[in-house]
C-alpha positions in Angstrom: 51.4 104.5 100.1 48.8 104.0 102.9 45.6 102.3 102.1 43.0 105.0 102.6 40.3 102.5 103.1 41.8 101.6 106.4 42.3 103.6 109.6 45.8 105.0 109.9 47.9 108.2 109.9 49.4 110.0 106.9 52.7 111.7 106.8 52.7 115.6 107.1 54.5 117.8 104.6 55.7 121.3 104.7 57.9 123.9 102.9 58.6 126.0 106.0 59.0 124.5 109.5 57.8 121.3 111.3 57.7 119.8 114.7 56.9 116.3 115.9 56.1 115.6 119.6 54.1 113.3 121.8 51.2 115.6 122.4 49.3 118.0 120.1 49.3 121.0 122.5 53.2 120.8 122.7 53.4 120.6 119.0 51.2 123.6 118.6 53.2 125.5 121.2 56.4 124.9 119.2 54.8 126.1 116.0 53.6 129.2 117.7 57.2 129.9 118.9 58.6 129.5 115.4 55.8 131.6 113.9 57.0 134.3 116.3 60.5 134.1 115.0 61.9 131.5 117.3 64.4 128.9 116.3 64.2 125.1 116.4 65.9 125.2 119.8 63.4 127.7 121.1 60.6 125.6 119.9 62.0 122.4 121.5 62.5 124.0 124.9 59.0 125.6 125.0 57.4 122.3 123.9 59.4 120.3 126.4 58.6 122.7 129.3 54.9 122.4 128.5 55.2 118.5 128.4 56.7 118.6 131.8 53.3 119.8 133.0 50.9 118.0 130.7 52.8 114.7 130.4 54.1 114.4 134.0 54.8 110.7 133.9 57.4 111.2 131.2 59.3 114.4 131.8 59.7 117.6 133.7 62.2 120.0 135.2 63.1 117.3 137.7 64.7 115.3 134.9 67.5 115.3 132.4 67.9 116.4 128.8 70.1 115.4 125.7 70.1 117.1 122.4 71.8 117.1 119.0 71.6 120.4 117.1 72.9 121.2 113.6 72.6 124.9 112.7 71.1 125.4 109.2 71.3 121.7 108.8 74.9 121.7 107.5 78.3 121.3 109.0 79.1 120.9 112.7 76.7 119.0 114.9 76.7 120.0 118.6 75.8 117.4 121.3 74.4 118.5 124.7 74.6 116.3 127.7 72.3 117.5 130.3 72.4 114.5 132.6 72.6 114.9 136.4 75.3 113.7 138.7 75.2 111.7 141.9 75.6 113.7 145.2 79.2 114.1 146.3 78.5 111.9 149.4 77.3 109.0 147.2 80.3 106.7 147.5 79.9 102.9 146.7 81.3 102.2 150.1 78.5 104.2 151.8 75.8 102.0 150.1 77.6 98.7 150.8 78.0 99.7 154.5 74.3 100.3 154.6 73.6 97.0 152.9 72.3 98.7 149.7 73.4 96.5 146.8 71.2 98.1 144.2 69.7 101.6 144.1 65.9 101.3 144.9 63.8 102.9 142.2 61.6 105.0 144.5 64.4 106.0 147.0 66.1 109.4 147.4 69.2 107.6 146.3 67.8 107.2 142.8 67.6 111.0 142.4 70.5 112.5 140.6 70.8 116.3 140.3 68.2 117.2 137.6 70.0 118.5 134.5 67.2 119.7 132.3 66.9 123.4 133.3 70.6 124.0 132.9 70.7 122.2 129.6 67.8 124.3 128.3 69.7 127.4 129.3 72.9 126.4 127.5 71.0 125.3 124.4 69.1 128.6 124.2 72.4 130.6 124.8 74.0 128.9 121.8 71.0 128.4 119.4 68.0 130.4 120.7 66.5 133.8 120.0 64.2 133.8 123.1 64.9 133.2 126.8 63.2 131.1 129.4 61.2 134.2 130.4 59.0 133.8 127.4 59.4 130.1 126.5 58.1 128.9 129.9 54.8 130.9 129.6 52.8 128.1 128.0 53.9 125.7 130.7 53.1 128.2 133.4 49.7 128.7 132.0 48.9 125.0 131.8 50.0 124.4 135.4 48.1 127.4 136.7 45.0 127.4 134.7 44.7 123.7 134.2 45.0 121.2 131.4 42.9 118.3 130.1 44.5 114.8 130.4 45.1 113.0 127.2 44.1 109.3 126.8 47.7 107.8 126.7 48.7 109.9 129.7 45.7 108.6 131.6 46.7 105.1 130.6 50.1 105.6 132.2 48.6 107.3 135.3 46.4 104.3 136.0 49.4 101.9 135.5 51.4 103.8 138.0 48.6 104.3 140.6 50.2 102.0 143.2 53.5 103.7 142.9 52.0 107.1 143.3 50.0 106.0 146.4 53.3 105.1 148.2 55.4 108.1 147.0 56.6 111.2 148.8 54.1 114.0 148.3 52.8 112.3 145.2 49.3 111.8 146.6 49.0 115.5 147.3 50.3 116.7 144.0 49.4 113.8 141.5 46.3 112.1 143.0 44.2 115.1 143.9 41.0 113.0 144.3 42.9 110.0 145.7 42.8 108.2 142.3 44.6 108.4 139.0 43.5 110.9 136.4 41.3 109.8 133.6 41.1 111.1 130.0 39.4 114.5 130.1 40.2 115.3 133.8 41.4 118.9 134.3 44.6 119.0 136.5 45.9 122.1 138.1 49.5 122.4 139.5 49.7 125.9 141.1 52.9 125.2 143.1 54.7 124.0 139.9 53.4 127.1 138.1 55.0 129.2 140.9 58.3 127.3 140.5 58.3 127.8 136.7 57.5 131.5 137.1 60.5 131.9 139.3 62.8 130.2 136.8 61.3 132.4 134.0 62.1 135.4 136.0 65.6 134.5 137.4 66.9 131.8 135.0 68.6 128.5 135.9 69.9 129.9 139.2 66.4 130.0 140.5 66.4 126.2 140.2 69.9 125.4 141.3 70.3 127.9 144.1 68.1 129.6 146.7 64.6 128.5 147.9 63.7 126.0 145.2 67.0 124.1 145.6 66.6 124.3 149.4 63.2 122.7 149.2 64.4 119.9 147.0 67.4 119.2 149.3 65.2 119.4 152.4 62.7 116.9 150.8 65.4 114.4 149.9 67.4 114.6 153.1 64.2 114.1 155.1 63.8 110.6 153.5 67.5 109.6 153.7 69.1 111.4 150.7 72.7 112.4 150.6 72.1 115.6 148.5 73.4 119.1 149.5 72.9 122.6 148.2 76.5 122.5 146.8 75.6 119.5 144.7 72.8 121.5 143.1 74.8 124.7 142.7 77.8 122.8 141.0 75.7 121.2 138.3 76.8 122.0 134.7 75.8 120.8 131.2 78.5 119.2 128.9 78.8 120.5 125.4 80.6 118.0 123.2 80.7 116.3 119.7 78.6 113.4 118.6 79.7 109.8 117.8 78.6 108.2 114.7 78.7 105.3 112.2 77.8 104.9 108.5 74.9 102.8 107.6 73.6 102.4 104.0 75.7 105.3 102.9 74.3 107.7 105.6 75.9 108.9 108.8 74.0 108.2 111.9 74.9 110.4 115.0 74.4 110.0 118.7 75.4 111.7 121.9 78.6 110.1 123.4 78.7 108.3 126.7 77.4 108.4 129.4 74.6 108.4 126.9 73.8 104.9 125.5 73.6 105.9 121.9 76.6 103.8 121.2 74.4 100.8 121.7 72.3 101.8 118.7 75.4 102.3 116.6 76.8 98.9 117.5 73.5 97.3 116.4 73.7 99.1 113.1 77.2 97.9 112.5 76.2 94.4 113.2 73.1 94.5 111.0 75.1 96.1 108.2 76.7 92.7 107.8 73.4 91.2 106.8 71.1 91.8 103.8 67.7 92.4 105.6 66.0 92.8 102.3 66.1 89.1 101.8 63.5 88.8 104.5 60.1 90.5 104.7 59.9 93.4 107.2 57.4 91.3 109.2 59.2 88.0 109.4 60.8 85.6 111.9 64.2 86.2 110.3 64.1 90.0 110.6 62.9 89.9 114.2 65.5 87.3 115.1 68.4 89.3 113.6 67.2 92.5 115.3 67.1 90.7 118.6 70.5 89.1 118.3 72.1 92.5 117.4 70.4 94.0 120.4 71.7 91.3 122.7 75.3 91.8 121.6 75.0 95.6 121.8 73.4 95.6 125.3 76.0 93.2 126.5 78.7 95.6 125.3 76.9 98.5 127.0 76.7 96.8 130.4 80.3 95.6 130.3 82.0 98.8 129.0 80.0 102.0 129.2 80.0 104.5 132.0 80.7 108.2 132.6 83.9 109.0 130.6 84.9 111.4 133.3 85.5 108.4 135.5 86.2 105.4 133.2 87.9 105.1 129.8 85.4 104.4 127.1 87.1 103.5 123.8 84.3 104.4 121.4 86.3 103.8 118.2 87.4 100.3 119.3 83.9 99.3 120.5 82.1 100.4 117.3 84.6 98.5 115.2 85.4 95.4 117.2 82.0 94.3 118.6 80.4 94.0 115.1 83.4 92.3 113.7 83.6 89.8 116.7 79.9 88.9 116.9 78.3 89.4 113.5 79.8 86.3 112.1 78.7 84.2 115.0 74.9 85.0 114.6 73.0 82.0 113.4 69.6 82.0 111.7 68.6 78.7 113.4 69.4 79.4 117.0 70.3 82.1 119.7 73.8 83.1 120.5 75.0 81.9 123.9 75.4 85.3 125.7 75.2 86.4 129.3 71.8 87.8 130.3 72.0 91.5 131.3 69.3 93.1 133.4 69.5 96.8 133.5 66.4 98.6 135.0 63.6 99.2 132.5 62.9 102.9 131.9 59.6 103.3 130.1 58.9 107.1 130.1 60.5 109.9 128.0 59.5 112.6 125.6 61.3 113.1 122.3 60.9 116.2 120.1 62.1 116.6 116.5 62.1 120.2 115.1 63.3 121.8 111.9 62.7 125.5 111.5 62.3 127.6 108.3 66.1 128.3 108.2 66.7 124.5 108.4 68.1 124.6 111.9 67.7 121.1 113.1 67.1 120.0 116.7 66.9 116.4 117.9 65.8 116.8 121.6 64.9 114.4 124.4 64.0 114.9 128.0 63.0 112.3 130.8 62.4 111.7 134.4 63.4 108.0 133.8 60.7 105.5 135.1 57.1 106.6 134.9 56.6 109.5 137.4 60.3 109.2 138.2 61.2 108.4 141.8 57.6 109.2 142.9 59.1 112.0 145.0 57.7 115.5 144.7 59.6 118.3 146.4 57.6 119.5 149.3 56.6 123.0 148.2 57.6 123.4 144.6 55.6 120.8 142.8 58.8 119.4 141.2 58.6 115.7 140.4 62.1 114.2 140.7 63.7 111.6 138.4 65.1 108.2 139.4 67.9 108.2 136.9 70.3 107.2 139.7 68.7 103.7 139.8 70.7 103.0 136.6 73.9 103.0 138.7 75.5 99.7 139.8 76.7 99.3 143.4 79.6 97.2 142.3 83.1 98.7 142.8 85.2 98.4 139.6 82.2 98.3 137.3 82.3 101.1 134.7 78.8 102.3 135.8 79.4 101.9 139.6 78.0 104.9 141.5 80.6 107.5 142.7 80.6 111.1 143.9 79.7 113.5 141.1 79.4 110.7 138.6 76.7 110.5 135.9 74.8 107.2 135.4 74.7 105.2 132.3 71.7 106.8 130.7 68.8 105.6 128.4 67.7 108.7 126.5 69.1 109.1 123.0 68.3 111.8 120.4 69.5 110.7 116.9 70.4 112.6 113.8 70.9 111.2 110.2 73.1 113.1 107.8 74.4 112.6 104.2 77.6 114.4 103.1 77.4 116.6 106.1 73.7 117.7 105.5 70.9 116.9 107.9 68.4 114.3 106.6 66.4 113.3 109.6 66.2 114.1 113.3 64.5 111.2 115.0 64.0 109.4 118.2 62.0 106.6 119.9 60.9 106.8 123.5 60.8 104.0 126.0 64.0 103.8 128.1 65.9 100.6 127.3 63.9 100.1 124.1 65.3 103.3 122.5 68.3 101.9 120.7 66.3 98.9 119.3 63.4 101.3 118.4 65.7 103.6 116.5 67.3 100.8 114.6 63.8 99.4 113.9 62.6 102.7 112.5 65.7 103.4 110.5 65.8 99.9 108.8 62.1 100.1 108.1 63.0 103.1 106.0 66.3 102.2 104.5 65.8 98.5 104.0 62.1 98.2 103.5 61.2 101.5 101.8 58.7 102.8 104.5 58.0 106.4 104.8 58.5 108.0 108.2 55.0 107.3 109.4 55.0 103.7 108.2 58.3 103.2 109.8 57.1 104.4 113.1 53.8 102.5 113.0 55.3 99.1 112.3 55.0 96.6 115.2 57.9 96.2 117.5 59.7 94.0 119.9 62.4 94.2 122.5 64.6 91.3 123.7 65.0 92.2 127.4 66.1 90.2 130.4 66.1 87.0 128.3 62.5 87.4 127.1 61.4 88.8 123.6 58.7 91.2 124.5 56.4 91.7 121.5 53.6 94.1 120.7 50.1 92.8 119.9 50.7 93.8 116.3 53.3 91.1 115.8 51.6 88.2 114.0 51.2 84.9 115.8 53.2 83.0 113.2 56.2 85.2 113.9 55.8 84.6 117.6 55.7 80.9 117.0 58.7 81.0 114.7 60.7 82.9 117.2 59.9 80.3 119.8 61.2 77.6 117.6 64.5 79.4 117.4 64.8 79.4 121.2 63.3 82.8 122.0 61.2 83.0 125.1 58.4 85.3 124.1 55.7 87.4 125.8 53.1 90.0 124.8 54.0 93.4 126.4 51.3 95.4 128.1 52.4 98.9 127.6 53.2 99.6 123.9 57.0 100.0 123.3 57.8 103.7 123.4 56.6 106.1 120.9 58.6 108.0 118.2 58.9 111.1 116.0 60.9 111.8 112.9 61.2 114.6 110.3 62.8 113.9 106.9 64.4 116.8 105.0 64.3 116.8 101.2 66.9 119.4 100.2 66.2 119.1 96.5 62.5 119.7 96.8 62.9 122.0 99.8 60.3 120.1 101.8 59.9 118.4 105.2 58.1 115.1 105.8 57.1 114.2 109.4 55.7 111.4 111.3 54.6 110.9 114.9 53.7 107.9 117.0 50.0 107.1 117.8 51.2 104.9 120.6 51.7 108.1 122.6 49.1 110.3 120.9 51.9 111.8 118.9 51.5 114.9 116.7 53.5 116.2 113.8 52.4 119.7 112.6 53.8 122.4 110.5 53.3 125.9 108.9 
C-alpha cells in the first residue's frame, strides 16, 4: 500500500466502467460516451479523436492505430491493424537511385498512408453503438473553440521547437505566435475542426477520397513525395487474431507483425527462465536481466520482422527458439556479445485502456510516430502527418525493406492479459521503441514484485538502446554504478520514458482497478 505521508497517486476503483488515458479531458470524454450508452470501443475512439487535437505531438488522424478487443471480456480476442502502407511508387530501387539510403524523418518519404480513420471505422462497425458523426464532436469542439495546453504537452512542444520551425506548414498551424505553446496557452485549430466535421458527416471516405485526400497528396507531392490519390483510396484495415505467450500462468496477447508486439513476448519468454523474485525490484540484477532480454528480443526483431504480406514471419518458431537459444547464455557478471541494432527512436504515442459496464475490453493505441510526426501539415486541412515510414530500411533483401504498398515494422503495441480465456488487464506503455520493454517492466512489477497497477506504472524505468542503457532519474545511483561494472554504458535520459495505462479486472469481486502514468499527466477515471 502507498505511503500516504508522501506525494503519489492511488489506484482508482469501480464497479461499472473505467478508462485510463494520457489526458484528463480525454478520460472524461470516454466516460461521457459510456454514460450515454456507448461501448468500450466507442469510448476509445472518442477519446483518441480528442487526443489528436489536444495532444498533437503524439497522435492524430494523420497517424496509425492498433487495437485488441475482447467482447464481454471472454472468448475470442480480435486484433485490428490500422497501420498505413508505403505509396505504390516507393520501390527500394527508386530510393537507391536517388542516393537515399535511409528514410529521413522529416521528409515526405517518411509519410505512410494514415490508417487511423479507417481503423476507427472498422472497430466501430464491429464493436460500437455510435458512429463517427457523434464520437468526433468533442474533438471538433476542442479544435474549433480552443483547448488549454497541459504541462507535459508543453514540455514536448518546447523540445520539438526546432523541428517545428523547419517543417512544412508547421509554423502556421503549430507555432501561432512563432514559439512553442506553454502550459495554459489556448490553441485553436479551425482547419482541423473543418476536416473533422467532414469526416463526421461523410465517414472514412471523406478522408481517403475527395478534397481532403487531394490536399494531402498535393502537399506531399509538392515537397517530393510519391503519394497518389489511388494510394489513399486503396487503404484498408486488417482484422486478424492476436499472438501470445504464457507468463506466470497468464496469457499475454499482442497484435501480430507488422506490429512489434512479438518483441515483448520474446522478452517474457526469456525472463520466464529466471526467478526475478531472487532480486529486489530496484536492483542491478533486475535491470541487467531486463536489458539483456531486451537486447536479444530487439536483435530478433530487426533480423526477422517485417510485413507478413511481403515476408514470411514464423511467429511460432521465433517465440520458442529465441528464448531457448539465448536465455542460457545470459550471464549475471557481464553483457552478452550481440550486434548493436539502431532502429529510429519513436517517442510519441497515446494509449487508452477501456472496460465498459458490460465488460467489453478495449486495448487501444494511436500514434503519429516521432513527436509531431514528419512535421508536415497538409496545406488546408490542418492534418499533421506521421513519419512512420522512417521505420523502413532501404536495404533490398531485409524483411523491413521499403516496397510498394508495404507496411513498415511498427512500434505501437496494445496488450491484453487473460486467464483461462477471461480478460484480466488491458494495458500499454507509450514511447515508441521503449514499449516492449515498458510493458515487460510493468507486468513483472505486478507478477514478480506484487505491485498494484499504479505502483507498477510509477516504478523507475530504463531502456537499453543503441548500446546505451538510458535510465530515468528515479533509478538510484548505486544501481547505475553497478550496471557500469557489468559493462553497461549508461546515461540519464532527458524525456521520461513513455507513459502507461492499465485496468485490472477482478471477476470475483466484480470490480475494476485502474492506474495511469503521471509521466504524461495520465488520468484513470470511472463511474
